[in-house]
MARBA-3410 file (N, C-alpha, C, O; in Angstrom, 1 decimal):
85
39.4,-11.6,-6.5,39.2,-12.6,-7.6,38.0,-13.5,-7.2,37.1,-13.8,-8.0 ~ 38.0,-14.0,-6.0,36.9,-14.9,-5.5,35.8,-14.1,-4.9,34.8,-14.7,-4.4 ~ 35.9,-12.8,-4.8,34.9,-11.9,-4.3,34.4,-12.4,-2.9,33.2,-12.8,-2.7 ~ 35.3,-12.5,-2.0,35.0,-13.0,-0.6,34.1,-12.0,0.1,34.0,-10.8,-0.2 ~ 33.3,-12.6,1.0,32.5,-11.8,1.9,33.3,-11.0,2.9,32.8,-10.0,3.4
34.5,-11.6,3.2,35.4,-10.9,4.1,36.3,-10.0,3.3,36.7,-10.3,2.2 ~ 36.7,-8.9,3.9,37.5,-7.9,3.1,39.0,-8.0,3.4,39.8,-7.4,2.6 ~ 39.5,-8.7,4.4,40.9,-8.8,4.7,41.6,-7.4,4.8,42.6,-7.2,4.2 ~ 40.9,-6.5,5.5,41.5,-5.2,5.7,42.3,-5.2,7.0,41.9,-4.7,8.0 ~ 43.5,-5.8,6.9,44.3,-6.0,8.1,45.7,-5.4,7.9,46.2,-5.3,6.7
46.3,-5.0,8.9,47.7,-4.4,8.9,48.5,-5.2,9.8,48.1,-5.6,10.9 ~ 49.8,-5.5,9.4,50.7,-6.3,10.2,51.0,-5.6,11.5,51.2,-6.2,12.5 ~ 50.9,-4.3,11.5,51.2,-3.5,12.7,50.1,-3.8,13.8,50.3,-3.6,15.0 ~ 48.9,-4.2,13.4,47.8,-4.6,14.3,47.6,-6.0,14.5,46.6,-6.5,14.9 ~ 48.7,-6.8,14.3,48.6,-8.3,14.3,48.1,-8.8,15.7,47.4,-9.8,15.7
48.3,-8.1,16.8,47.8,-8.6,18.1,46.3,-8.4,18.2,45.7,-8.9,19.2 ~ 45.7,-7.7,17.3,44.2,-7.5,17.3,43.5,-8.3,16.2,42.3,-8.2,16.2 ~ 44.2,-9.0,15.4,43.5,-9.8,14.4,42.5,-10.8,14.9,42.7,-11.4,16.0 ~ 41.4,-10.9,14.2,40.4,-11.9,14.5,40.9,-13.4,14.4,40.6,-14.2,15.2 ~ 41.8,-13.6,13.4,42.4,-14.9,13.2,43.9,-14.6,13.4,44.5,-13.8,12.7
44.6,-15.4,14.3,46.0,-15.1,14.6,47.0,-15.4,13.4,48.1,-14.9,13.4 ~ 46.6,-16.2,12.4,47.5,-16.5,11.3,47.1,-15.7,10.1,48.1,-15.1,9.5 ~ 45.9,-15.6,9.7,45.5,-14.9,8.4,44.8,-13.6,8.6,44.5,-12.9,7.6 ~ 44.5,-13.2,9.8,44.0,-11.8,10.1,42.5,-11.8,10.2,41.9,-11.4,11.2 ~ 41.8,-12.2,9.2,40.3,-12.2,9.1,39.7,-13.5,9.6,40.2,-14.6,9.2
38.7,-13.4,10.4,38.0,-14.6,10.9,37.4,-15.4,9.8,36.7,-14.8,8.9 ~ 37.6,-16.7,9.7,37.0,-17.5,8.6,35.5,-17.8,8.9,35.0,-17.5,9.9 ~ 34.9,-18.2,7.8,33.5,-18.6,7.9,33.3,-20.0,8.5,32.3,-20.2,9.2 ~ 34.3,-20.8,8.4,34.3,-22.1,8.9,35.7,-22.6,9.1,36.6,-22.3,8.3 ~ 36.0,-23.4,10.2,37.3,-24.0,10.5,37.2,-25.5,10.6,36.2,-26.0,11.2
38.1,-26.2,10.0,38.2,-27.6,10.1,39.6,-28.0,10.6,40.6,-27.5,10.1 ~ 39.6,-28.8,11.6,40.9,-29.3,12.1,41.0,-30.8,11.8,40.2,-31.6,12.2 ~ 42.1,-31.1,11.0,42.3,-32.5,10.5,43.6,-33.0,11.0,44.6,-32.6,10.7 ~ 43.5,-34.1,11.9,44.7,-34.6,12.5,45.5,-35.4,11.5,45.0,-36.1,10.6 ~ 46.8,-35.4,11.6,47.8,-36.2,10.8,48.5,-37.1,11.8,49.4,-36.7,12.5
47.9,-38.3,12.0,48.4,-39.3,13.0,49.8,-39.7,12.7,50.6,-40.0,13.7 ~ 50.3,-39.7,11.5,51.7,-40.1,11.2,52.7,-39.1,11.7,53.9,-39.4,11.9 ~ 52.3,-37.9,12.0,53.2,-36.8,12.4,52.8,-36.2,13.8,53.6,-35.5,14.4 ~ 51.6,-36.6,14.2,51.1,-35.9,15.5,50.8,-34.5,15.3,50.9,-33.7,16.2 ~ 50.4,-34.1,14.1,50.1,-32.7,13.7,48.6,-32.5,13.5,47.9,-33.4,13.3
48.3,-31.2,13.5,46.9,-30.8,13.2,46.9,-29.8,12.1,47.6,-28.8,12.1 ~ 46.3,-30.2,11.0,46.1,-29.3,9.8,44.8,-28.5,10.1,43.7,-29.0,10.2 ~ 45.0,-27.2,10.2,43.8,-26.3,10.4,43.5,-25.6,9.1,44.3,-24.8,8.6 ~ 42.3,-25.8,8.6,41.9,-25.2,7.4,40.8,-24.2,7.7,39.8,-24.5,8.3 ~ 41.0,-23.0,7.2,40.1,-21.9,7.4,39.4,-21.6,6.0,40.1,-21.4,5.0
38.1,-21.7,6.0,37.3,-21.6,4.8,36.7,-20.2,4.7,36.1,-19.8,5.7 ~ 36.7,-19.6,3.6,36.1,-18.2,3.4,35.2,-18.3,2.2,35.5,-18.7,1.1 ~ 33.9,-17.9,2.4,32.9,-17.9,1.4,33.0,-16.7,0.5,33.4,-15.6,0.8 ~ 32.6,-17.0,-0.8,32.5,-15.9,-1.8,31.1,-15.3,-1.7,30.2,-15.8,-1.0 ~ 30.9,-14.2,-2.3,29.7,-13.4,-2.3,28.5,-14.3,-2.8,27.4,-14.1,-2.3
28.8,-15.2,-3.7,27.7,-16.1,-4.2,27.4,-17.3,-3.4,26.6,-18.1,-3.7 ~ 28.0,-17.4,-2.2,27.8,-18.4,-1.2,28.6,-19.7,-1.4,28.6,-20.6,-0.6 ~ 29.4,-19.7,-2.5,30.3,-20.9,-2.7,31.6,-20.6,-2.0,32.2,-19.5,-2.1 ~ 32.2,-21.6,-1.4,33.5,-21.5,-0.8,34.6,-22.0,-1.8,34.7,-23.1,-2.1 ~ 35.3,-21.0,-2.2,36.4,-21.3,-3.2,37.8,-21.0,-2.6,38.8,-21.2,-3.2
37.8,-20.5,-1.3,39.1,-20.1,-0.7,39.3,-20.9,0.6,38.4,-20.8,1.5 ~ 40.4,-21.6,0.7,40.7,-22.3,1.9,42.2,-21.9,2.2,43.1,-22.2,1.4 ~ 42.5,-21.4,3.4,43.8,-21.1,3.8,44.1,-22.1,5.0,43.3,-22.2,5.9 ~ 45.3,-22.7,4.9,45.6,-23.7,5.9,46.9,-23.4,6.6,47.8,-22.8,6.0 ~ 47.0,-24.0,7.8,48.3,-24.0,8.5,48.4,-25.3,9.3,47.4,-26.0,9.5
49.6,-25.7,9.6,49.8,-27.0,10.3,50.9,-26.8,11.3,51.9,-26.1,11.1 ~ 50.7,-27.5,12.4,51.7,-27.4,13.5,52.7,-28.6,13.3,52.4,-29.6,12.6 ~ 53.8,-28.5,14.0,54.8,-29.6,14.1,55.4,-29.9,12.7,55.8,-31.0,12.5 ~ 55.4,-29.0,11.8,56.0,-29.1,10.5,56.7,-27.9,10.1,56.3,-26.8,10.5 ~ 57.7,-28.0,9.3,58.4,-26.9,8.6,57.8,-26.8,7.2,56.8,-27.5,6.9
58.5,-26.1,6.3,58.0,-26.0,4.9,58.4,-27.3,4.2,59.4,-27.4,3.6 ~ 57.5,-28.3,4.3,57.7,-29.6,3.6,56.4,-30.1,3.1,55.3,-29.7,3.5 ~ 56.5,-30.8,2.0,55.3,-31.4,1.3,55.0,-32.7,1.9,55.8,-33.7,1.7 ~ 53.9,-32.8,2.7,53.5,-34.1,3.3,52.3,-34.7,2.7,51.5,-34.0,2.2 ~ 52.2,-36.0,2.6,51.1,-36.7,2.0,49.8,-36.2,2.6,48.8,-36.0,1.8
49.7,-36.1,3.9,48.4,-35.7,4.5,47.9,-34.4,4.0,46.8,-34.2,3.7 ~ 48.9,-33.4,4.0,48.5,-32.1,3.6,48.1,-32.0,2.1,47.2,-31.4,1.7 ~ 48.9,-32.7,1.3,48.6,-32.8,-0.2,47.2,-33.4,-0.4,46.5,-33.0,-1.3 ~ 46.9,-34.5,0.3,45.7,-35.2,0.1,44.5,-34.3,0.4,43.5,-34.2,-0.3 ~ 44.6,-33.5,1.5,43.5,-32.6,1.9,43.4,-31.4,1.0,42.3,-30.9,0.7
44.5,-30.9,0.5,44.5,-29.9,-0.5,43.8,-30.3,-1.8,42.9,-29.6,-2.4 ~ 44.1,-31.6,-2.2,43.5,-32.1,-3.4,42.0,-32.3,-3.2,41.2,-32.1,-4.1 ~ 41.6,-32.8,-2.0,40.2,-33.0,-1.7,39.4,-31.7,-1.9,38.3,-31.7,-2.4 ~ 40.0,-30.6,-1.5,39.3,-29.3,-1.6,39.3,-28.9,-3.1,38.3,-28.5,-3.6 ~ 40.5,-28.9,-3.8,40.6,-28.5,-5.2,39.8,-29.3,-6.1,39.3,-28.8,-7.1
39.6,-30.6,-5.9,39.0,-31.5,-6.8,37.5,-31.3,-6.9,36.8,-31.9,-7.7 ~ 36.9,-30.4,-6.0,35.5,-30.1,-6.1,35.2,-29.2,-7.3,34.0,-29.1,-7.7 ~ 36.2,-28.6,-7.8,36.0,-27.6,-8.9,36.4,-28.1,-10.2,37.4,-28.8,-10.4 ~ 35.6,-27.8,-11.2,36.0,-28.2,-12.6,35.9,-26.9,-13.5,35.3,-25.9,-13.1 ~ 36.5,-27.0,-14.6,36.4,-25.9,-15.6,35.2,-26.0,-16.5,35.0,-25.2,-17.3
END
């Protein structure tokens, strides 16, 4: 859909050989954003589209389970709010 420059041709059976240990394909850019209130690091991996625009960001965070945290939501909104219809 976003016509990424990366193909994400990965298999779970080859997980130990993945370029990125979480999402498989190496990102074009990585940003690490600390969450001081939790002592966590939000790691955002950005993947560019063929037209050079970055529309895909995949993130992971340490020291958290599946919970909705203000820090994570704020950073997700910061990325999404760049785009308009």
